C-alpha positions in Angstrom: -17.8 -1.6 15.6 -18.6 0.5 12.6 -17.4 -0.8 9.0 -18.2 1.3 5.7 -18.1 -0.3 3.3 -15.7 -3.5 1.9 -12.4 -2.6 4.6 -9.2 -3.1 2.8 -5.5 -4.1 5.2 -1.9 -5.2 3.8 -1.9 -8.9 4.2 1.1 -8.2 6.7 -1.5 -6.6 9.7 -3.3 -9.3 9.9 -3.0 -9.6 13.6 -4.3 -5.8 14.4 -7.2 -3.7 15.5 -8.8 -2.0 12.3 -10.1 0.6 13.2 -11.9 2.6 11.1 -11.3 6.7 11.7 -12.0 7.3 7.3 -13.9 5.3 4.1 -13.0 6.7 0.9 -10.2 8.0 -0.6 -9.3 12.0 -1.0 -7.6 11.1 -4.5 -9.7 8.8 -6.2 -8.7 9.7 -9.4 -6.4 7.0 -10.2 -6.3 5.4 -13.3 -6.4 1.8 -12.1 -8.5 2.0 -9.2 -11.8 0.7 -7.9 -11.1 -0.1 -4.6 -13.4 2.5 -3.2 -16.1 2.5 -5.9 -18.7 0.3 -3.7 -18.9 3.8 -1.5 -21.5 6.5 -2.9 -18.9 9.4 -1.5 -15.4 10.4 -2.7 -14.2 10.6 1.8 -15.9 10.4 4.6 -14.3 11.2 8.1 -16.0 9.0 11.3 -16.9 10.8 13.9 -14.6 10.7 16.7 -18.1 10.1 19.4 -18.1 6.8 16.3 -14.4 6.5 17.0 -14.7 6.0 20.9 -17.3 4.3 20.6 -15.5 1.5 19.1 -12.5 1.7 21.5 -14.5 1.0 24.3 -15.9 -1.7 21.9 -13.0 -3.2 21.8 -11.5 -2.6 25.0 -14.7 -4.7 26.3 -14.0 -7.9 24.4 -10.2 -7.7 25.0 -10.7 -7.8 28.8 -12.5 -10.4 28.5 -9.9 -13.0 26.0 -7.7 -14.0 28.4 -4.2 -14.1 27.3 -4.9 -12.0 25.0 -3.9 -7.7 24.1 -3.8 -5.7 21.1 -0.1 -4.1 20.7 -1.7 -3.1 17.0 -4.1 -0.7 15.5 -4.1 -0.2 12.0 -6.8 2.3 10.5 -8.7 1.5 8.3 -9.9 4.1 5.1 -7.6 4.6 1.8 -5.5 7.4 3.2 -6.3 8.0 6.8 -2.6 9.9 7.1 -4.7 13.0 5.3 -6.1 13.9 8.8 -3.8 16.6 10.3 -1.9 16.6 13.2 -4.7 17.4 15.5 -7.2 15.3 14.4 -4.2 12.5 14.6 -3.1 13.4 17.6 -6.9 13.3 19.3 -7.9 9.4 17.6 -3.6 8.7 19.4 -5.2 9.4 23.3 -8.6 7.5 22.7 -6.5 4.6 21.7 -4.1 4.5 23.9 -7.0 5.5 26.7 -8.7 2.9 25.8 -6.3 0.3 24.7 -3.1 0.9 26.3 -0.8 -1.8 25.8 -1.1 -1.0 22.2 2.4 -0.3 21.0 1.7 1.1 16.9 -0.4 3.1 15.2 -0.3 2.2 10.7 -2.7 2.9 8.6 -2.0 3.2 4.3 -1.2 6.4 3.3 -0.1 8.9 -0.2 2.6 10.6 -1.0 0.5 14.0 -0.2 -0.7 13.0 2.8 2.8 13.5 4.8 3.1 17.4 3.4 1.5 19.3 4.9 2.7 18.4 8.1 6.0 19.2 9.5 9.0 17.3 10.5 8.3 18.6 13.8 4.6 17.1 13.8 5.4 14.6 12.1 8.4 13.8 15.3 5.7 14.2 17.4 2.8 11.6 15.4 6.3 9.2 15.9 5.9 9.0 19.2 2.5 8.9 19.5 3.2 5.5 17.6 2.4 6.1 14.3 4.3 3.7 12.8 4.7 1.4 9.9 2.7 3.2 6.9 1.6 1.7 4.0 2.5 3.2 1.0 1.1 2.9 -2.3 4.0 5.1 -4.7 3.1 2.0 -7.3 6.3 2.8 -9.4 9.4 5.8 -9.7 8.2 6.2 -13.6 7.0 9.7 -13.6 6.0 8.9 -17.6 3.3 6.4 -15.7 2.4 8.1 -12.4 1.2 11.2 -14.3 -1.1 9.1 -16.8 -2.3 7.1 -14.4 -3.4 10.8 -12.0 -0.8 10.0 -8.8 -0.2 13.4 -8.1 3.0 13.3 -7.3 6.0 13.1 -8.7 9.2 10.5 -7.9 11.0 13.0 -5.9 8.0 14.0 -5.0 8.7 10.0 -2.9 12.2 11.0 -2.6 11.1 13.7 -0.6 8.8 13.1 1.1 9.9 9.1 2.2 13.2 11.0 3.2 10.9 13.3 5.7 9.6 9.7 7.8 13.2 8.5 8.0 13.8 11.9 9.6 10.6 11.3 11.7 11.5 7.8 12.5 8.7 6.5 10.6 8.6 3.0 9.0 6.6 3.0 5.7 6.2 0.1 3.0 5.8 0.1 -1.0 3.0 -1.2 -2.4 4.3 -1.3 -6.2 2.1 -1.8 -9.0 3.2 -4.9 -12.0 2.1 -3.3 -15.1 1.1 -0.1 -14.0 4.4 1.3 -16.7 2.0 -0.4 -20.0 3.3 -2.3 -22.5 6.9 -2.7 -23.6 7.9 -0.8 -20.3 7.4 -3.1 -17.0 11.7 -3.4 -16.6 11.9 0.7 -16.9 9.7 1.8 -14.8 11.6 -1.8 -12.7 14.4 0.0 -12.7 13.1 3.9 -11.7 11.5 2.7 -9.1 14.9 0.2 -7.7 16.2 3.6 -8.5 14.1 5.4 -6.1 14.3 2.3 -3.0 17.7 3.2 -3.2 17.5 6.3 -2.2 15.2 5.8 1.2 14.4 3.1 3.1 11.4 1.1 3.0 11.0 -2.5 5.5 8.7 -4.0 3.0 8.6 -3.5 -1.2 4.9 -5.4 -1.9 4.0 -6.3 -5.7 1.8 -6.4 -6.8 -0.3 -7.7 -10.8 -2.1 -4.7 -11.8 -6.4 -6.2 -12.4 -8.2 -4.3 -15.1 -12.1 -3.7 -14.6 -14.2 -2.7 -16.5 -15.6 0.5 -14.2 -12.3 1.2 -14.2 -10.7 5.1 -16.2 -7.4 3.0 -16.9 -10.6 0.3 -19.0 -11.8 3.1 -20.6 -8.2 4.4 -21.7 -7.6 0.6 -23.3 -10.9 0.6 -25.5 -9.4 4.5 -26.7 -6.2 3.1 -27.6 -4.8 5.0 -25.4 -2.7 2.7 -23.3 -1.3 -1.2 -23.3 -1.4 -4.0 -20.9 1.3 -5.9 -19.8 1.6 -9.7 -20.8 1.2 -12.2 -17.7 4.9 -13.0 -18.7 5.9 -8.9 -19.2 5.1 -8.7 -15.3 7.0 -11.8 -14.3 10.3 -10.0 -16.3 8.8 -6.6 -14.9 9.7 -7.9 -10.5 12.9 -9.8 -11.6 14.4 -6.6 -13.1 12.8 -4.8 -9.9 14.7 -7.0 -7.5 17.7 -7.7 -9.4 17.5 -3.5 -9.2 17.4 -2.8 -5.6 20.6 -2.5 -3.2 19.5 -1.2 -0.3 18.2 -3.9 2.5 14.6 -4.1 2.6 11.7 -7.8 2.2 9.8 -8.1 -0.5 7.1 -10.1 -1.0 4.2 -10.8 -3.7 2.0 -12.1 -0.9 -1.9 -10.5 -2.5 -4.5 -12.1 -4.4 -3.4 -10.2 -7.5 -0.2 -12.8 -7.7 -0.9 -16.4 -9.0 2.5 -17.2 -7.2 2.8 -16.1 -3.7 7.1 -15.6 -2.8 8.7 -13.3 -0.6 12.4 -13.3 1.1 14.5 -10.5 2.6 16.7 -9.1 0.1 19.8 -8.5 -0.8 20.1 -12.3 1.0 18.2 -14.1 -0.3 18.2 -12.3 -4.4 19.5 -15.5 -6.2 15.9 -17.3 -4.5 14.3 -14.9 -5.6 15.7 -14.9 -8.9 15.8 -18.4 -9.8 12.4 -18.5 -8.7 10.5 -15.9 -10.9 13.1 -17.4 -13.7 11.4 -20.8 -13.8 7.7 -19.3 -14.1 9.6 -17.1 -17.4 10.7 -20.2 -17.9 8.1 -23.2 -17.7 4.6 -21.2 -16.9 3.0 -20.5 -20.6 1.2 -17.2 -21.0 -2.2 -19.0 -21.0 -2.2 -20.5 -17.8 -1.6 -16.9 -16.4 -4.1 -15.3 -18.6 -6.6 -17.6 -17.0 -5.7 -16.8 -13.5 -5.4 -12.9 -14.7 -9.8 -13.9 -15.7 -10.3 -15.3 -12.5 -9.6 -12.2 -10.0 -13.0 -11.1 -10.5 -11.9 -8.8 -7.0 -9.6 -8.4 -5.4 
């Protein structure tokens, strides 16, 4: 299999076949992000030859494993959904050719990846198996989106995800706790809840912002242009988000950036999740949480 650099996937894609179709991120301008700094280039698409060779290899492995099959493929790279409709169509055809039992194809996606595709193309991509995209919206706070150079607005999130809803393509969100900065966490949480309440993410995954020296955000902090929330403020922010979400969705904080991992179905588990967070806020010290943050050397 061809893999380039560090391969990132959501926790819930653990059983998916990881197929490299891109490496890096087309945007690569978010101030907090260091995920693809180990690559000597910004973005690259894999050759169709490499993609087909990897699928042939996966087919051979599956034939040698009795009673085991691949039902989902996750395309790797920062935002493979940026590829054109035609390229995504060819990739889907290759996947179904070599792995005929595959039922769905997922990937990371940016909001801007959806914009160029027509409604008809989105619906047809869903028909080919594209479903359950993971989108790092980070926040619904336009001030934070602008400062962090996300490249889109909260209105764009609503508009483009509504188009995914119509096409039948399910999607999950990554929410970046503390992205709004010190003193604005709960404001950002309420703005994000307002956006999510207008669309239909199947899951909202919370990740605690962890700042590394090779990020642009680290430089902004050194210049006095931005200040990170304290750790306890981050948990108050997550609490505010859960409290204000009115849709039916899974809420999870399962990545390595979270000192305390938890998940539940909203609205059914709201009280349980809020109680869990209250115990952290009331009983865990800032020093203990800071100690954990400093121990997260790599996401």
